N, CA, C and O of each residue as an XYZ file, in Angstrom:
292
protein
N      -9.487    -31.233    -62.066
C     -10.323    -30.740    -63.139
C     -11.221    -29.635    -62.595
O     -11.909    -29.837    -61.595
N     -11.225    -28.455    -63.246
C     -12.062    -27.356    -62.764
C     -13.547    -27.660    -62.953
O     -13.944    -28.430    -63.828
N     -14.334    -27.039    -62.115
C     -15.786    -27.202    -62.207
C     -16.299    -26.512    -63.466
O     -15.740    -25.499    -63.886
N     -17.355    -27.048    -64.069
C     -17.911    -26.394    -65.252
C     -18.504    -25.030    -64.889
O     -18.982    -24.827    -63.773
N     -18.465    -24.123    -65.826
C     -18.992    -22.777    -65.584
C     -20.516    -22.810    -65.562
O     -21.156    -23.499    -66.355
N     -21.067    -22.051    -64.639
C     -22.513    -22.004    -64.500
C     -23.162    -21.174    -65.601
O     -24.266    -21.477    -66.053
N     -22.461    -20.120    -66.028
C     -23.003    -19.211    -67.041
C     -22.138    -19.285    -68.296
O     -20.911    -19.317    -68.196
N     -22.754    -19.313    -69.466
C     -21.968    -19.341    -70.710
C     -21.214    -18.029    -70.932
O     -21.623    -16.978    -70.439
N     -20.125    -18.100    -71.669
C     -19.296    -16.929    -71.943
C     -20.077    -15.822    -72.654
O     -19.861    -14.639    -72.392
N     -20.980    -16.208    -73.551
C     -21.771    -15.212    -74.283
C     -22.624    -14.375    -73.327
O     -22.763    -13.165    -73.504
N     -23.192    -15.033    -72.311
C     -24.009    -14.318    -71.330
C     -23.144    -13.377    -70.502
O     -23.551    -12.254    -70.204
N     -21.953    -13.832    -70.132
C     -21.026    -12.986    -69.381
C     -20.689    -11.726    -70.172
O     -20.746    -10.615    -69.644
N     -20.337    -11.912    -71.441
C     -19.970    -10.776    -72.279
C     -21.143     -9.811    -72.444
O     -20.970     -8.595    -72.368
N     -22.322    -10.356    -72.668
C     -23.512     -9.515    -72.832
C     -23.796     -8.718    -71.559
O     -24.096     -7.526    -71.622
N     -23.700     -9.376    -70.414
C     -23.991     -8.715    -69.141
C     -22.986     -7.607    -68.856
O     -23.374     -6.520    -68.427
N     -21.713     -7.862    -69.085
C     -20.676     -6.849    -68.851
C     -20.884     -5.654    -69.775
O     -20.804     -4.503    -69.346
N     -21.153     -5.938    -71.046
C     -21.392     -4.866    -72.012
C     -22.604     -4.024    -71.604
O     -22.579     -2.799    -71.720
N     -23.656     -4.678    -71.130
C     -24.863     -3.969    -70.704
C     -24.575     -3.036    -69.527
O     -25.046     -1.898    -69.509
N     -23.818     -3.504    -68.563
C     -23.473     -2.671    -67.402
C     -22.632     -1.474    -67.839
O     -22.868     -0.349    -67.400
N     -21.653     -1.723    -68.703
C     -20.734     -0.660    -69.103
C     -21.381      0.379    -70.012
O     -21.027      1.556    -69.941
N     -22.311     -0.024    -70.857
C     -22.879      0.909    -71.827
C     -24.171      1.573    -71.366
O     -24.476      2.691    -71.780
N     -24.928      0.895    -70.515
C     -26.241      1.434    -70.146
C     -26.192      2.398    -68.970
O     -27.052      3.270    -68.848
N     -25.197      2.251    -68.107
C     -25.145      3.080    -66.908
C     -26.104      2.613    -65.823
O     -26.233      3.263    -64.786
N     -26.772      1.498    -66.054
C     -27.702      0.956    -65.061
C     -26.920      0.252    -63.956
O     -25.811     -0.225    -64.194
N     -27.480      0.183    -62.760
C     -26.802     -0.519    -61.668
C     -26.626     -2.007    -61.976
O     -27.444     -2.623    -62.658
N     -25.548     -2.555    -61.458
C     -25.239     -3.976    -61.663
C     -26.399     -4.855    -61.199
O     -26.757     -5.820    -61.874
N     -26.979     -4.527    -60.064
C     -28.066     -5.349    -59.521
C     -29.260     -5.405    -60.467
O     -29.902     -6.449    -60.582
N     -29.572     -4.292    -61.154
C     -30.707     -4.263    -62.074
C     -30.433     -5.103    -63.312
O     -31.297     -5.858    -63.758
N     -29.240     -4.976    -63.865
C     -28.868     -5.762    -65.046
C     -28.857     -7.243    -64.685
O     -29.359     -8.076    -65.440
N     -28.289     -7.566    -63.539
C     -28.226     -8.965    -63.104
C     -29.626     -9.552    -62.954
O     -29.887    -10.671    -63.396
N     -30.510     -8.803    -62.338
C     -31.880     -9.295    -62.142
C     -32.563     -9.532    -63.494
O     -33.229    -10.549    -63.686
N     -32.395     -8.597    -64.419
C     -33.018     -8.729    -65.737
C     -32.516     -9.940    -66.507
O     -33.271    -10.563    -67.254
N     -31.232    -10.278    -66.325
C     -30.635    -11.394    -67.062
C     -30.653    -12.715    -66.287
O     -30.232    -13.748    -66.808
N     -31.137    -12.681    -65.050
C     -31.198    -13.906    -64.251
C     -29.846    -14.360    -63.736
O     -29.582    -15.557    -63.621
N     -28.990    -13.391    -63.426
C     -27.637    -13.658    -62.936
C     -27.547    -13.149    -61.508
O     -28.173    -12.148    -61.159
N     -26.770    -13.837    -60.684
C     -26.556    -13.346    -59.329
C     -25.759    -12.045    -59.413
O     -24.782    -11.956    -60.156
N     -26.180    -11.041    -58.651
C     -25.551     -9.712    -58.755
C     -24.071     -9.721    -58.403
O     -23.295     -8.973    -58.998
N     -23.667    -10.549    -57.455
C     -22.241    -10.593    -57.089
C     -21.412    -11.265    -58.177
O     -20.249    -10.911    -58.374
N     -21.991    -12.222    -58.879
C     -21.279    -12.840    -60.003
C     -21.014    -11.789    -61.076
O     -19.901    -11.688    -61.592
N     -22.032    -11.012    -61.409
C     -21.868     -9.967    -62.416
C     -20.890     -8.900    -61.947
O     -20.094     -8.404    -62.744
N     -20.935     -8.543    -60.689
C     -20.008     -7.549    -60.147
C     -18.562     -8.054    -60.285
O     -17.672     -7.284    -60.649
N     -18.329     -9.319    -60.002
C     -16.982     -9.897    -60.138
C     -16.533     -9.915    -61.595
O     -15.377     -9.616    -61.894
N     -17.448    -10.266    -62.505
C     -17.097    -10.278    -63.930
C     -16.709     -8.882    -64.396
O     -15.751     -8.717    -65.151
N     -17.451     -7.884    -63.946
C     -17.167     -6.507    -64.350
C     -15.796     -6.066    -63.823
O     -15.019     -5.445    -64.548
N     -15.510     -6.386    -62.578
C     -14.193     -6.031    -62.007
C     -13.064     -6.692    -62.792
O     -12.046     -6.061    -63.075
N     -13.247     -7.968    -63.141
C     -12.218     -8.686    -63.885
C     -12.046     -8.078    -65.277
O     -10.922     -7.941    -65.760
N     -13.146     -7.718    -65.915
C     -13.077     -7.106    -67.244
C     -12.334     -5.770    -67.182
O     -11.538     -5.462    -68.069
N     -12.588     -4.982    -66.147
C     -11.887     -3.707    -65.984
C     -10.397     -3.926    -65.749
O      -9.569     -3.190    -66.285
N     -10.054     -4.929    -64.955
C      -8.644     -5.230    -64.695
C      -7.956     -5.701    -65.974
O      -6.831     -5.294    -66.266
N      -8.630     -6.553    -66.729
C      -8.059     -7.034    -67.988
C      -7.847     -5.877    -68.958
O      -6.822     -5.814    -69.636
N      -8.806     -4.970    -69.025
C      -8.705     -3.823    -69.928
C      -7.550     -2.905    -69.517
O      -6.830     -2.398    -70.377
N      -7.370     -2.691    -68.232
C      -6.283     -1.813    -67.786
C      -4.918     -2.438    -68.070
O      -3.954     -1.718    -68.329
N      -4.826     -3.760    -68.024
C      -3.565     -4.424    -68.359
C      -3.233     -4.246    -69.830
O      -2.063     -4.112    -70.190
N      -4.245     -4.243    -70.680
C      -4.013     -4.082    -72.106
C      -3.569     -2.668    -72.457
O      -2.901     -2.464    -73.470
N      -3.932     -1.696    -71.635
C      -3.616     -0.306    -71.922
C      -2.280      0.141    -71.337
O      -1.825      1.247    -71.631
N      -1.647     -0.682    -70.524
C      -0.375     -0.297    -69.917
C       0.749     -0.408    -70.937
O       0.757     -1.342    -71.739
N       1.692      0.518    -70.927
C       2.834      0.423    -71.832
C       3.749     -0.724    -71.430
O       3.810     -1.107    -70.262
N       4.449     -1.256    -72.397
C       5.386     -2.346    -72.133
C       6.634     -1.772    -71.487
O       7.213     -0.824    -72.017
N       7.070     -2.323    -70.345
C       8.275     -1.808    -69.687
C       9.512     -1.983    -70.568
O       9.577     -2.903    -71.383
N      10.481     -1.105    -70.400
C      11.702     -1.140    -71.211
C      12.458     -2.452    -71.036
O      13.116     -2.907    -71.972
N      12.383     -3.064    -69.873
C      13.106     -4.315    -69.623
C      12.548     -5.459    -70.451
O      13.242     -6.456    -70.652
N      11.323     -5.349    -70.937
C      10.699     -6.423    -71.696
C      10.938     -6.270    -73.193
O      10.904     -7.258    -73.925
N      11.178     -5.056    -73.655
C      11.386     -4.833    -75.081
C      12.760     -5.345    -75.492
O      13.714     -5.238    -74.722
N      12.873     -5.899    -76.697
C      14.179     -6.436    -77.128
C      15.184     -5.315    -77.365
O      14.825     -4.216    -77.788
N      16.431     -5.612    -77.088
C      17.512     -4.650    -77.296
C      18.490     -5.224    -78.306
O      18.598     -6.437    -78.486
N      19.182     -4.332    -78.942
C      20.234     -4.780    -79.861
C      21.504     -5.043    -79.070
O      21.868     -4.273    -78.181
N      22.159     -6.117    -79.396
C      23.423     -6.440    -78.743
C      24.534     -5.642    -79.393
O      24.644     -5.604    -80.619
N      25.355     -5.006    -78.582
C      26.463     -4.205    -79.133
C      27.584     -5.115    -79.646
O      28.342     -4.726    -80.534
N      27.684     -6.294    -79.100
C      28.781     -7.178    -79.484
C      28.626     -7.728    -80.892
O      29.567     -7.667    -81.684
N      27.468     -8.258    -81.213
C      27.317     -8.893    -82.515
C      26.384     -8.143    -83.449
O      26.206     -8.559    -84.594
N      25.785     -7.054    -82.997
C      24.952     -6.245    -83.869
C      23.620     -6.877    -84.236
O      23.020     -6.506    -85.245
N      23.146     -7.825    -83.436
C      21.852     -8.470    -83.695
C      20.906     -8.205    -82.570
O      21.295     -7.683    -81.525
N      19.681     -8.557    -82.774
C      18.661     -8.346    -81.760
C      18.716     -9.420    -80.708
O      17.923     -9.403    -79.767
């Protein structure tokens, strides 16, 4: 069983949004919100990685193809 999260999801989302929109350093935002700066830095990195995965095109091998034999997908 995983350990319970120390910070609620709403706080994580708020902190990440604040860093991305304000241009303030991670350490300053973390201090203002009472979050450890390395925790916020990790959340921001993960959010950036998740966002880049969403923006990547789907490879051709993953898209469905029509079968020439039976004419179906």
